DRENSEMAR-290002 format. One record per residue (C-alpha): residue number from 0; residue in one letter; x negated, y negated, z negated. Coordinates in Angstrom, 1 decimal. Layout:
<domars>
+-----+------+--------+--------+--------+
|  nr | rest |   east |  north |     up |
+-----+------+--------+--------+--------+
| NUM |    A |      X |      Y |      Z |
...
+-----+------+--------+--------+--------+
</domars>
This chain:
<domars>
+-----+------+--------+--------+--------+
|  nr | rest |   east |  north |     up |
+-----+------+--------+--------+--------+
|   0 |    M |   -2.8 |  -15.5 |   22.3 |
|   1 |    V |   -5.2 |  -16.8 |   19.8 |
|   2 |    E |   -8.9 |  -15.5 |   20.1 |
|   3 |    N |   -9.5 |  -12.9 |   17.5 |
|   4 |    V |  -12.0 |  -13.7 |   14.8 |
|   5 |    I |  -13.9 |  -11.8 |   12.2 |
|   6 |    K |  -11.8 |  -11.4 |    9.1 |
|   7 |    D |  -12.9 |  -13.2 |    5.9 |
|   8 |    L |  -10.3 |  -11.6 |    3.7 |
|   9 |    V |   -9.1 |   -8.0 |    4.0 |
|  10 |    I |   -6.1 |   -7.1 |    1.9 |
|  11 |    Y |   -5.1 |   -3.5 |    1.1 |
|  12 |    D |   -2.0 |   -1.9 |   -0.1 |
|  13 |    L |   -2.7 |    0.7 |   -2.8 |
|  14 |    D |   -0.3 |    3.7 |   -2.9 |
|  15 |    G |   -0.2 |    5.6 |    0.3 |
|  16 |    T |   -3.1 |    3.5 |    1.8 |
|  17 |    L |   -6.1 |    3.8 |   -0.5 |
|  18 |    V |   -4.7 |    6.6 |   -2.7 |
|  19 |    D |   -2.5 |    9.6 |   -2.1 |
|  20 |    S |   -0.4 |    8.8 |   -5.2 |
|  21 |    A |    2.3 |   11.3 |   -4.2 |
|  22 |    I |    0.2 |   14.0 |   -5.6 |
|  23 |    T |    0.2 |   12.6 |   -9.1 |
|  24 |    V |    3.8 |   11.4 |   -8.8 |
|  25 |    T |    4.9 |   14.9 |   -7.8 |
|  26 |    K |    3.3 |   16.4 |  -10.8 |
|  27 |    V |    5.0 |   13.9 |  -13.1 |
|  28 |    L |    8.4 |   14.4 |  -11.5 |
|  29 |    N |    8.2 |   18.2 |  -11.6 |
|  30 |    S |    7.3 |   18.1 |  -15.2 |
|  31 |    M |   10.4 |   16.0 |  -15.8 |
|  32 |    R |   12.5 |   18.2 |  -13.6 |
|  33 |    K |   11.3 |   21.4 |  -15.4 |
|  34 |    K |   12.6 |   20.1 |  -18.7 |
|  35 |    R |   16.0 |   19.6 |  -17.1 |
|  36 |    R |   15.9 |   23.1 |  -15.4 |
|  37 |    L |   15.6 |   21.6 |  -11.9 |
|  38 |    L |   13.6 |   23.1 |   -9.0 |
|  39 |    N |   10.2 |   21.8 |   -8.2 |
|  40 |    L |    9.7 |   19.2 |   -5.5 |
|  41 |    T |    6.9 |   19.4 |   -2.9 |
|  42 |    V |    4.4 |   16.6 |   -2.3 |
|  43 |    S |    5.9 |   16.2 |    1.2 |
|  44 |    D |    9.4 |   15.7 |   -0.5 |
|  45 |    V |    8.0 |   12.9 |   -2.7 |
|  46 |    R |    5.6 |   11.2 |   -0.2 |
|  47 |    T |    8.4 |    9.5 |    1.8 |
|  48 |    L |   10.1 |    8.3 |   -1.4 |
|  49 |    T |    7.2 |    6.6 |   -3.1 |
|  50 |    S |    7.4 |    3.4 |   -1.1 |
|  51 |    L |   10.9 |    2.8 |   -2.5 |
|  52 |    G |    9.6 |    1.9 |   -5.9 |
|  53 |    G |   10.0 |    3.7 |   -9.3 |
|  54 |    K |   13.6 |    2.9 |   -9.8 |
|  55 |    E |   14.7 |    4.3 |   -6.5 |
|  56 |    L |   12.3 |    7.2 |   -6.8 |
|  57 |    I |   13.9 |    8.3 |  -10.1 |
|  58 |    K |   17.5 |    7.8 |   -8.8 |
|  59 |    R |   16.8 |   10.1 |   -5.9 |
|  60 |    T |   14.9 |   12.9 |   -7.8 |
|  61 |    I |   16.3 |   13.1 |  -11.3 |
|  62 |    P |   20.1 |   13.3 |  -11.6 |
|  63 |    S |   21.4 |   11.1 |  -14.4 |
|  64 |    S |   24.1 |    8.9 |  -15.7 |
|  65 |    N |   23.8 |    5.1 |  -15.7 |
|  66 |    K |   23.2 |    5.2 |  -19.5 |
|  67 |    E |   20.3 |    7.6 |  -19.1 |
|  68 |    F |   18.6 |    5.8 |  -16.3 |
|  69 |    D |   16.5 |    3.3 |  -18.2 |
|  70 |    K |   15.2 |    6.0 |  -20.5 |
|  71 |    L |   14.3 |    8.2 |  -17.5 |
|  72 |    L |   12.4 |    5.4 |  -15.9 |
|  73 |    S |   10.5 |    4.7 |  -19.1 |
|  74 |    E |    9.7 |    8.3 |  -19.5 |
|  75 |    F |    8.4 |    8.5 |  -15.9 |
|  76 |    R |    6.2 |    5.4 |  -16.3 |
|  77 |    S |    4.8 |    6.6 |  -19.6 |
|  78 |    M |    4.0 |   10.1 |  -18.3 |
|  79 |    Y |    2.4 |    8.5 |  -15.2 |
|  80 |    S |    0.3 |    6.1 |  -17.4 |
|  81 |    N |   -1.0 |    9.1 |  -19.4 |
|  82 |    S |   -1.7 |   11.2 |  -16.3 |
|  83 |    K |   -5.3 |   12.0 |  -15.3 |
|  84 |    L |   -5.9 |   10.7 |  -11.8 |
|  85 |    E |   -8.0 |   13.1 |   -9.7 |
|  86 |    Q |  -10.7 |   11.6 |   -7.5 |
|  87 |    E |   -9.5 |   13.7 |   -4.5 |
|  88 |    T |   -6.4 |   11.6 |   -4.4 |
|  89 |    V |   -8.5 |    8.9 |   -2.8 |
|  90 |    F |   -8.1 |    9.1 |    0.9 |
|  91 |    D |  -11.1 |   10.2 |    3.0 |
|  92 |    E |  -13.5 |    7.4 |    4.1 |
|  93 |    V |  -12.1 |    4.9 |    1.6 |
|  94 |    L |  -15.2 |    4.5 |   -0.4 |
|  95 |    E |  -17.5 |    4.2 |    2.6 |
|  96 |    T |  -15.2 |    1.8 |    4.4 |
|  97 |    L |  -14.7 |   -0.5 |    1.4 |
|  98 |    G |  -18.6 |   -0.5 |    0.9 |
|  99 |    T |  -19.1 |   -1.5 |    4.6 |
| 100 |    I |  -16.6 |   -4.4 |    4.4 |
| 101 |    K |  -18.1 |   -5.6 |    1.1 |
| 102 |    R |  -21.7 |   -5.5 |    2.4 |
| 103 |    K |  -20.6 |   -7.6 |    5.4 |
| 104 |    G |  -19.6 |  -10.4 |    3.0 |
| 105 |    C |  -15.8 |  -10.1 |    3.4 |
| 106 |    K |  -13.5 |  -10.7 |    0.4 |
| 107 |    L |  -11.4 |   -7.6 |   -0.5 |
| 108 |    S |   -8.1 |   -7.7 |   -2.4 |
| 109 |    I |   -5.2 |   -5.4 |   -3.2 |
| 110 |    C |   -1.5 |   -6.3 |   -2.8 |
| 111 |    T |    0.8 |   -3.7 |   -4.4 |
| 112 |    N |    4.3 |   -3.6 |   -5.8 |
| 113 |    K |    3.0 |   -1.3 |   -8.6 |
| 114 |    P |    3.2 |   -2.8 |  -12.0 |
| 115 |    R |   -0.2 |   -4.4 |  -13.0 |
| 116 |    H |   -1.1 |   -2.0 |  -15.8 |
| 117 |    L |   -0.5 |    1.1 |  -13.6 |
| 118 |    A |   -2.3 |   -0.5 |  -10.6 |
| 119 |    I |   -5.4 |   -1.3 |  -12.7 |
| 120 |    K |   -5.4 |    2.1 |  -14.3 |
| 121 |    T |   -5.4 |    3.6 |  -10.8 |
| 122 |    I |   -8.3 |    1.6 |   -9.4 |
| 123 |    Q |  -10.3 |    1.9 |  -12.5 |
| 124 |    E |  -10.0 |    5.6 |  -13.0 |
| 125 |    L |  -10.7 |    6.3 |   -9.3 |
| 126 |    K |  -13.7 |    4.0 |   -9.2 |
| 127 |    L |  -12.3 |    1.5 |   -6.8 |
| 128 |    K |  -12.1 |   -1.7 |   -8.9 |
| 129 |    S |  -15.6 |   -2.9 |   -8.3 |
| 130 |    F |  -14.9 |   -3.3 |   -4.6 |
| 131 |    F |  -12.1 |   -5.8 |   -5.1 |
| 132 |    D |  -12.3 |   -9.5 |   -5.7 |
| 133 |    A |   -8.6 |   -9.9 |   -6.8 |
| 134 |    E |   -5.4 |   -7.9 |   -7.2 |
| 135 |    M |   -1.8 |   -9.0 |   -6.7 |
| 136 |    C |    0.5 |   -6.5 |   -8.5 |
| 137 |    G |    4.2 |   -6.0 |   -9.2 |
| 138 |    G |    5.3 |   -8.7 |  -11.6 |
| 139 |    D |    2.6 |  -11.2 |  -10.7 |
| 140 |    T |    5.0 |  -13.1 |   -8.5 |
| 141 |    Q |    8.7 |  -13.7 |   -8.6 |
| 142 |    Y |    9.3 |  -11.5 |   -5.5 |
| 143 |    L |    7.8 |   -8.2 |   -4.4 |
| 144 |    K |    6.9 |   -7.1 |   -0.8 |
| 145 |    P |    8.5 |   -7.3 |    1.7 |
| 146 |    S |    8.6 |  -10.9 |    0.6 |
| 147 |    P |    5.5 |  -12.6 |    1.8 |
| 148 |    E |    5.0 |  -14.3 |   -1.6 |
| 149 |    P |    2.3 |  -12.0 |   -3.0 |
| 150 |    L |    0.3 |  -12.2 |    0.2 |
| 151 |    I |    0.7 |  -16.0 |    0.4 |
| 152 |    E |   -0.6 |  -16.3 |   -3.2 |
| 153 |    L |   -3.6 |  -14.2 |   -2.5 |
| 154 |    I |   -4.5 |  -16.2 |    0.6 |
| 155 |    K |   -4.1 |  -19.5 |   -1.4 |
| 156 |    K |   -6.4 |  -18.1 |   -4.1 |
| 157 |    F |   -9.2 |  -17.5 |   -1.5 |
| 158 |    N |   -8.4 |  -20.7 |    0.5 |
| 159 |    T |   -8.5 |  -18.7 |    3.7 |
| 160 |    K |   -6.9 |  -19.4 |    7.1 |
| 161 |    L |   -4.1 |  -17.0 |    8.2 |
| 162 |    D |   -6.0 |  -15.9 |   11.3 |
| 163 |    S |   -9.0 |  -14.9 |    9.1 |
| 164 |    C |   -6.9 |  -12.4 |    7.1 |
| 165 |    C |   -5.5 |   -8.9 |    7.7 |
| 166 |    F |   -3.4 |   -6.6 |    5.6 |
| 167 |    I |   -3.8 |   -2.8 |    5.8 |
| 168 |    G |   -0.8 |   -0.9 |    4.6 |
| 169 |    D |    1.3 |    2.3 |    5.1 |
| 170 |    T |    4.9 |    1.3 |    5.1 |
| 171 |    I |    7.4 |   -0.9 |    6.8 |
| 172 |    V |    7.6 |   -2.9 |    3.5 |
| 173 |    D |    3.9 |   -3.9 |    4.1 |
| 174 |    F |    4.4 |   -4.6 |    7.7 |
| 175 |    K |    7.3 |   -6.9 |    7.1 |
| 176 |    A |    5.4 |   -8.7 |    4.3 |
| 177 |    A |    2.4 |   -9.3 |    6.7 |
| 178 |    K |    4.6 |  -10.5 |    9.6 |
| 179 |    K |    6.6 |  -12.9 |    7.3 |
| 180 |    C |    3.3 |  -14.2 |    6.0 |
| 181 |    G |    1.9 |  -14.6 |    9.5 |
| 182 |    I |   -1.2 |  -12.4 |    9.2 |
| 183 |    D |   -2.4 |   -9.5 |   11.2 |
| 184 |    F |   -1.4 |   -6.0 |   10.1 |
| 185 |    I |   -3.0 |   -2.5 |   10.4 |
| 186 |    H |   -0.8 |    0.6 |    9.8 |
| 187 |    Y |   -2.7 |    3.3 |    8.0 |
| 188 |    D |   -0.6 |    6.2 |    9.0 |
| 189 |    S |   -0.9 |    8.6 |    6.0 |
| 190 |    G |    2.6 |   10.1 |    6.5 |
| 191 |    Y |    4.4 |    8.0 |    3.9 |
| 192 |    D |    6.6 |    6.1 |    6.4 |
| 193 |    K |    7.7 |    7.7 |    9.7 |
| 194 |    E |    9.9 |    4.8 |   10.8 |
| 195 |    L |    7.2 |    2.1 |   11.0 |
| 196 |    S |    5.5 |    3.4 |   14.1 |
| 197 |    L |    8.7 |    4.3 |   15.8 |
| 198 |    L |   10.4 |    0.8 |   15.3 |
| 199 |    Y |    7.5 |   -1.6 |   15.6 |
| 200 |    K |    4.4 |    0.3 |   16.9 |
| 201 |    P |    1.9 |   -1.8 |   15.0 |
| 202 |    T |   -1.9 |   -1.4 |   15.3 |
| 203 |    R |   -2.3 |    2.1 |   13.9 |
| 204 |    I |   -5.2 |    4.0 |   12.4 |
| 205 |    T |   -5.4 |    7.5 |   10.9 |
| 206 |    R |   -8.9 |    7.1 |    9.5 |
| 207 |    H |  -10.1 |    4.3 |    7.3 |
| 208 |    S |  -13.2 |    3.6 |    9.4 |
| 209 |    E |  -11.0 |    2.9 |   12.4 |
| 210 |    A |  -10.1 |   -0.5 |   10.8 |
| 211 |    L |  -13.7 |   -1.8 |   11.1 |
| 212 |    P |  -13.5 |   -2.8 |   14.9 |
| 213 |    Y |  -10.4 |   -4.9 |   14.1 |
| 214 |    I |  -12.2 |   -6.6 |   11.1 |
| 215 |    F |  -15.6 |   -7.1 |   12.7 |
| 216 |    E |  -15.5 |   -6.8 |   16.4 |
| 217 |    G |  -12.5 |   -8.9 |   17.4 |
| 218 |    R |  -10.4 |   -5.9 |   18.7 |
| 219 |    C |   -6.8 |   -7.1 |   19.4 |
| 220 |    F |   -3.9 |   -6.3 |   17.1 |
| 221 |    T |   -0.6 |   -5.0 |   18.7 |
| 222 |    Y |    3.0 |   -4.6 |   17.6 |
| 223 |    V |    6.4 |   -4.6 |   19.1 |
| 224 |    K |    8.4 |   -7.8 |   18.3 |
| 225 |    S |   11.6 |   -6.6 |   19.9 |
| 226 |    E |   12.6 |   -4.0 |   22.4 |
| 227 |    G |   10.3 |   -4.2 |   25.4 |
| 228 |    E |    8.2 |   -7.1 |   24.0 |
| 229 |    I |    4.6 |   -6.6 |   22.9 |
| 230 |    N |    2.6 |   -9.0 |   20.9 |
| 231 |    E |   -1.2 |   -8.9 |   21.1 |
| 232 |    G |   -3.8 |  -10.8 |   19.3 |
| 233 |    C |   -3.9 |  -12.7 |   16.0 |
| 234 |    Q |   -0.7 |  -14.5 |   14.8 |
+-----+------+--------+--------+--------+
</domars>
């Protein structure tokens, strides 16, 4: 076990972690489904699908032929780009927690698979952009999460040691990226991924302020490496 340290760099996932994007995504999908005389989906229906990415989301929610698929995906992205994002989609305690981390002198960054233009639109419209020192978005690196490449590039950018970083995310995709990168992970359990806690039991929070002791007070991180084996402390 390595002694825990105060984190210099805190990296956040975006959708499902800072923003309940399923609300906006559901509105867009239902608008598309209505035009095709399909029944509405609920936010709960959509929430567990958003981590799969736009392509898989469309495949599972809008029946289509292979010829129609690219057109549907473009339609979805265009409608999402033009959607007004409501401030209430920002999860509780996000603004206060980000403000506290910033005031303590930590660097803050976003690591998301969302295409850059959509990610920047989201954080600008929801008044989050000023908190962050950098963003790593879908298309900025060759591989998306769960590859560790986006996290590795962010850490290089800030010239930070691995044990001085942590990644806060909501899905197994985020967890795997953090573990492959070798940095600590906090699971913000917003209901987007039910399997993560069952399979790996990582450090879990349900309120954003609960991350602060892990960032500033040296509280140990935990996750299951394999059946019956617990890992504690920084990696």
